[in-house]
N, C-alpha and C positions, 0 to 999 in steps of 0.2 A: 418543496422545490428543489427539483434535481438538477436545474438549470437549462434543461434541453427546450423549454418553451418560455424563458423568462422575457418579459417585455418591461420597460421601464416607460412610464408616461408622466411627464410634467405637466401641471397645471397650474395658471395664475388665478387667484381667487380674490377679487378687490370688493372691499367692504365698504361703503357708505359710511359717514358718521352714524352710531346707533345701529347700523344694519346686523341683521343675525340671520342664521339659517335654522331651518326646521331641524328636528331629530332625525338622523339617519344613520347608514352605516356603510363601510367600506368592506367589500370581500377580500382586499389585498392589504398588505402592509403599507401604511403610509408615514413617510416623515415629511413633517411640516416645517417650513422655514419662513418667520417672519421677516418680511424683506422691508416694511414700513409700517410705522404706528403700532398697536398694540392689539392682540387678539386675546380674547377669553376663551378656554377650551376645557372640556371636561369629558371624558368617556365613562360611561355608565360603571359604576364601583370605583371611580377614582376621584381625585379632588379635583374641584375646579381652579384652573390656575392661568395666571396673566402671563402672556408672553410676549417681550418687548422686540422690537427690531434687532436682528441680528441674532436672536435666539432659534432653537427648533426643539422639535418633540417627536415622540414615535407614537403611533398608534396602530394596536394590533388587528390583524385582520377580524372582521364581523363583529369588532367592538361597537357598541351603540354610541355614536356621538352626540351627546344630549346638549351640549353648548358649544357653538362655533360662532363668535359674534366679535364685531368691533368692540374692544373695551371703551372706546371714546366716542361721546356726542358730538364732538367736534371737529375731529379730525379723520381723514380715511386711513383704512389699514390694506396693506396687500400681503398674503400669504401664497408662498409658493409650495404647492404640495407635490411628492416625489411617491407615485403608485409604482408598486414591483408585484407584477401577477405572473403567476406560470399557468394559466387558463384564460379563456375568452369570459368576459363578464362585463357588465356595466360597472364603473368604476364607484358610483352611488347609488345606493339601493334605500328603500324604506326600512325603517327597524323591524326586526322580528319580534314579536310581542311574547 
């Protein structure tokens, strides 16, 4: 990233109780911030971790996001994702096998 074409995009992700995403990847680096509730998170090769409201995490570009889920079966959760890209690309893509 040389900074000449940087674009930051902020996305709010709301999870209903017990909701989870399918495995996916992000072509750009992502910083996640848990705004509400608890989120289960794992990138391929890393440990599954539970993040609580007020905590954040980093996801490297092109990592396979194997787990992204609400850690609670009774309470909703909200994740704010900050994407920083230096090229045009969809923010979320299917994982490459």
